[in-house]
GUZAZA-853436 format. One line per 2 residues: their letters; for each residue x, y, z of C-alpha. Coordinates in steps of 0.05 Angstrom, whole numbers, plus 5000, padded with zeros to 4 digits. Layout:
% residues N
A	X:Y:Z | ...;
***
This chain:
% residues 376
MR	7169:7003:9148 | 7213:7025:9092;
IV	7184:7091:9064 | 7209:7131:9003;
HL	7181:7201:8994 | 7187:7233:8926;
AN	7187:7307:8914 | 7216:7355:8860;
HA	7261:7387:8908 | 7275:7398:8985;
QT	7282:7473:8984 | 7265:7523:9041;
IG	7225:7569:8998 | 7157:7565:9030;
NG	7132:7508:8985 | 7073:7480:9024;
TV	7078:7413:8989 | 7151:7407:9008;
NM	7138:7433:9077 | 7087:7379:9088;
MV	7129:7325:9062 | 7189:7344:9106;
DL	7146:7347:9168 | 7120:7277:9152;
AC	7184:7245:9139 | 7218:7274:9203;
TQ	7158:7251:9244 | 7156:7181:9215;
AR	7232:7177:9226 | 7227:7197:9297;
LG	7174:7140:9306 | 7224:7090:9283;
QD	7210:7082:9210 | 7264:7075:9157;
VV	7254:7136:9114 | 7288:7159:9050;
VA	7273:7226:9013 | 7291:7231:8939;
SS	7290:7296:8908 | 7337:7349:8872;
GG	7356:7373:8941 | 7355:7438:8980;
GF	7359:7470:9044 | 7321:7419:9081;
EP	7376:7367:9072 | 7411:7382:9142;
LL	7344:7374:9178 | 7332:7310:9145;
RR	7398:7283:9164 | 7391:7306:9236;
HG	7327:7257:9237 | 7367:7200:9207;
IT	7333:7206:9139 | 7375:7188:9078;
HI	7369:7238:9021 | 7380:7215:8952;
PL	7390:7262:8894 | 7338:7246:8841;
QQ	7324:7296:8789 | 7251:7306:8775;
SR	7232:7347:8717 | 7170:7358:8670;
QP	7215:7359:8608 | 7197:7296:8567;
WR	7268:7281:8542 | 7291:7272:8618;
VP	7241:7217:8633 | 7284:7157:8612;
SM	7341:7182:8658 | 7290:7197:8716;
IA	7260:7127:8712 | 7328:7096:8710;
GF	7349:7137:8771 | 7283:7114:8804;
NR	7292:7041:8789 | 7365:7044:8823;
LI	7332:7077:8883 | 7283:7016:8888;
DR	7335:6969:8878 | 7378:6998:8931;
FD	7323:7009:8987 | 7268:6958:8968;
PD	7213:7006:9002 | 7146:6979:9026;
IV	7116:7050:9007 | 7132:7099:8954;
HA	7096:7164:8972 | 7094:7213:8912;
HM	7078:7286:8929 | 7085:7317:8860;
MT	7062:7299:8790 | 7130:7282:8767;
GA	7144:7230:8822 | 7075:7200:8808;
LI	7096:7194:8735 | 7164:7159:8746;
SR	7137:7114:8801 | 7081:7089:8753;
FG	7124:7072:8695 | 7186:7055:8735;
SM	7198:6987:8766 | 7143:6949:8732;
RR	7150:6890:8776 | 7146:6931:8838;
RF	7138:6904:8909 | 7121:6970:8940;
AL	7051:7002:8943 | 7047:7071:8910;
VT	7011:7128:8952 | 6999:7193:8919;
TV	6982:7255:8958 | 6937:7303:8916;
HH	6960:7372:8928 | 6940:7429:8885;
EL	6989:7412:8829 | 6967:7339:8825;
QK	6893:7360:8826 | 6903:7385:8756;
SA	6925:7318:8732 | 6875:7269:8752;
SL	6896:7216:8698 | 6965:7215:8732;
VR	6937:7211:8803 | 6902:7147:8783;
AG	6974:7117:8779 | 6972:7106:8855;
DR	6948:7049:8893 | 6916:7095:8937;
MV	6905:7171:8931 | 6905:7218:8990;
AV	6863:7281:8985 | 6889:7340:9034;
SR	6817:7357:9048 | 6744:7333:9036;
AV	6735:7389:8986 | 6793:7358:8945;
AM	6765:7288:8949 | 6698:7312:8925;
DL	6735:7348:8864 | 6772:7283:8847;
EA	6705:7244:8855 | 6673:7290:8803;
RG	6734:7277:8756 | 6717:7204:8760;
IA	6764:7178:8815 | 6724:7120:8850;
PE	6718:7140:8927 | 6741:7071:8952;
RM	6808:7089:8923 | 6815:7151:8963;
SV	6831:7172:9034 | 6829:7241:9066;
VL	6884:7266:9110 | 6877:7337:9130;
HG	6941:7375:9130 | 6974:7388:9199;
AV	7028:7438:9219 | 7024:7445:9292;
DA	7090:7423:9324 | 7121:7421:9256;
PR	7192:7390:9261 | 7219:7438:9207;
LL	7200:7498:9254 | 7217:7464:9321;
CR	7289:7447:9302 | 7302:7523:9281;
PA	7335:7574:9329 | 7285:7618:9357;
AK	7270:7672:9302 | 7283:7747:9319;
PV	7223:7783:9342 | 7196:7836:9293;
RL	7163:7900:9313 | 7098:7908:9278;
KH	7058:7975:9280 | 6988:7969:9307;
PN	6931:7960:9291 | 6951:7911:9235;
IV	6930:7855:9188 | 6981:7802:9170;
CV	6982:7754:9112 | 7031:7700:9101;
AG	7024:7674:9028 | 7058:7665:8960;
MY	7051:7725:8918 | 7005:7686:8867;
RR	6938:7707:8840 | 6900:7648:8870;
KG	6921:7671:8939 | 6876:7731:8932;
IA	6929:7783:8949 | 6897:7836:8903;
DL	6831:7827:8940 | 6867:7835:9009;
LQ	6897:7900:8983 | 6830:7926:8958;
AF	6796:7907:9024 | 6852:7940:9062;
AL	6842:8006:9023 | 6768:8002:9046;
VR	6788:7988:9120 | 6830:8048:9120;
ET	6772:8094:9105 | 6748:8081:9178;
VP	6813:8056:9209 | 6865:8104:9178;
EA	6920:8080:9223 | 6918:8010:9202;
HL	6976:7973:9172 | 6980:7913:9128;
YL	7039:7864:9127 | 7044:7816:9065;
VG	7095:7762:9081 | 7117:7722:9019;
DG	7147:7725:8953 | 7124:7701:8882;
PE	7114:7724:8811 | 7058:7772:8825;
LA	7100:7815:8879 | 7117:7871:8831;
SM	7046:7876:8805 | 7019:7874:8877;
EA	7069:7929:8901 | 7041:7970:8836;
LA	6969:7960:8858 | 6983:7982:8931;
AE	7013:8048:8902 | 6950:8053:8855;
LG	6904:8045:8914 | 6941:8096:8956;
VA	6963:8046:9010 | 7037:8036:8992;
EL	7064:8066:9053 | 7018:8026:9099;
AH	7024:7959:9063 | 7089:7928:9079;
FT	7116:7876:9030 | 7169:7835:9069;
GF	7190:7784:9017 | 7200:7711:9036;
VA	7211:7696:9111 | 7237:7624:9125;
DA	7202:7629:9199 | 7142:7672:9197;
RP	7123:7657:9271 | 7142:7726:9294;
YF	7091:7756:9246 | 7037:7711:9270;
AG	7056:7730:9342 | 7051:7805:9324;
AD	6987:7801:9284 | 6922:7834:9309;
VF	6884:7798:9252 | 6910:7744:9204;
AL	6878:7743:9132 | 6880:7696:9076;
LS	6833:7713:9021 | 6851:7658:8973;
HQ	6811:7639:8908 | 6834:7568:8911;
DP	6870:7531:8968 | 6867:7456:8977;
GP	6893:7458:9050 | 6941:7514:9069;
LV	6989:7498:9123 | 6988:7572:9141;
IA	6922:7565:9174 | 6946:7515:9221;
EA	7004:7560:9238 | 6959:7619:9251;
RE	6916:7578:9292 | 6978:7553:9333;
AG	6998:7622:9346 | 6925:7641:9368;
CA	6912:7691:9311 | 6841:7719:9298;
IV	6832:7695:9231 | 6789:7720:9168;
AT	6796:7674:9111 | 6756:7653:9048;
RV	6706:7595:9043 | 6742:7557:8992;
GG	6776:7491:8986 | 6803:7461:9049;
IP	6800:7526:9089 | 6734:7516:9120;
EM	6756:7446:9144 | 6820:7476:9177;
LD	6777:7530:9210 | 6727:7479:9239;
DG	6675:7504:9190 | 6680:7574:9215;
AA	6682:7558:9290 | 6757:7577:9293;
GV	6755:7637:9249 | 6714:7683:9204;
LV	6697:7659:9137 | 6677:7703:9078;
PA	6659:7689:9006 | 6718:7689:8957;
GD	6721:7751:8916 | 6674:7791:8962;
IG	6720:7850:8980 | 6665:7888:9016;
EA	6651:7833:9062 | 6722:7819:9074;
AA	6734:7891:9089 | 6674:7894:9137;
KL	6703:7834:9177 | 6772:7858:9180;
RW	6746:7929:9202 | 6703:7897:9255;
LL	6760:7855:9285 | 6811:7913:9282;
SD	6762:7956:9325 | 6734:7901:9375;
RL	6786:7878:9422 | 6739:7828:9458;
AR	6718:7798:9390 | 6794:7784:9374;
AH	6806:7755:9439 | 6745:7709:9431;
LS	6771:7685:9362 | 6841:7678:9389;
TR	6817:7629:9442 | 6775:7592:9387;
AR	6835:7587:9342 | 6873:7549:9397;
HD	6821:7500:9411 | 6831:7427:9393;
LQ	6897:7440:9361 | 6912:7364:9359;
RL	6867:7360:9298 | 6918:7402:9262;
SV	6983:7371:9289 | 7036:7337:9248;
ER	7033:7280:9296 | 6957:7266:9279;
AC	6970:7271:9204 | 7030:7223:9212;
GE	6984:7173:9247 | 6932:7175:9192;
YM	6985:7167:9137 | 7014:7107:9172;
AV	6943:7078:9175 | 6937:7090:9102;
YQ	7001:7056:9086 | 6980:6994:9124;
HT	6915:6993:9094 | 6943:7000:9022;
LA	6997:6942:9036 | 6939:6901:9059;
ER	6898:6912:8997 | 6957:6896:8951;
ES	6971:6830:8987 | 6897:6813:8983;
MK	6897:6826:8908 | 6961:6786:8901;
RR	6928:6727:8934 | 6867:6733:8892;
QV	6912:6738:8827 | 6949:6674:8850;
TL	6883:6638:8860 | 6857:6660:8791;
DA	6922:6639:8759 | 6919:6571:8793;
RS	6846:6562:8768 | 6866:6581:8697;
TR	6924:6537:8697 | 6880:6477:8721;
AT	6826:6491:8669 | 6879:6493:8613;
DG	6911:6427:8636 | 6838:6395:8638;
AI	6824:6419:8572 | 6887:6387:8541;
***
């Protein structure tokens, strides 16, 4: 099968959508598919080449004046590779795929990540939409997307090619007891809530440390909040880390207190490392934690409850060990290989649907022609 993946870039900056696309493309290529990635490029290009994947520069921008050149570039890409499937992972890719190559042979699949979720009208451009969790699927259905046009493929990050192909990351020496969070410094990731919960934890566990691994537009304001809460010396902001596995390995408790999160890869990565996990009951997080069997779920925004669960786990070694065992249970469900298999099934189903529609249209056209001839 010839598959083209579209994404705005291929940068190694911790973007979950790009990470998922790269893992999927590499796994498909390893299984013998003919895979192309079209983006503005980035640090993942050497990894793609090692997997035999062709990377084609294709500028994708939200600026309206760039649309004609993007569509022209996309049409050249289609003429050159004649794909069976075009898989758009971001809003811009869905847009140019919809309006480019009007006589297309390929089937268009759009994965509904957080960005596309805001633009249901563009998501409808796909022959089939893939939601990254049941929660996202329900949201799309509420926006008027017919369920029969959707599939659900839960994100997988266990045995991710983008990590397996890296040299072993240097160990990090963390202070204990500790809480680790790996997330972009964005408001929706609940970093402010975690800092406030940590301040409450320290009232009874004063020796606790918090490691915040990630970068983003809210970094400076979160550092200021840590100082305001009096925890600046014990809240360690590491900035972006390309391979966070040493932080997972050194975590006593992993925490993610997101306000919104369709299907965070970091939950699968934390489970693979055997972390005791505290996370919020939002979006796809419960599904990735087996509805609470593989981690502790707390309500989003409930800082007191989050602090209580974090305090409990920092103080109870047996509870942490139990949750670590539960986190590692049934990891195949969160593997890249499983996600790849489900996507390949979606592709086959979508191609079969398109072929069936073509046959029906040919039959209708033939009947219309015969009726017209008879009338004459």
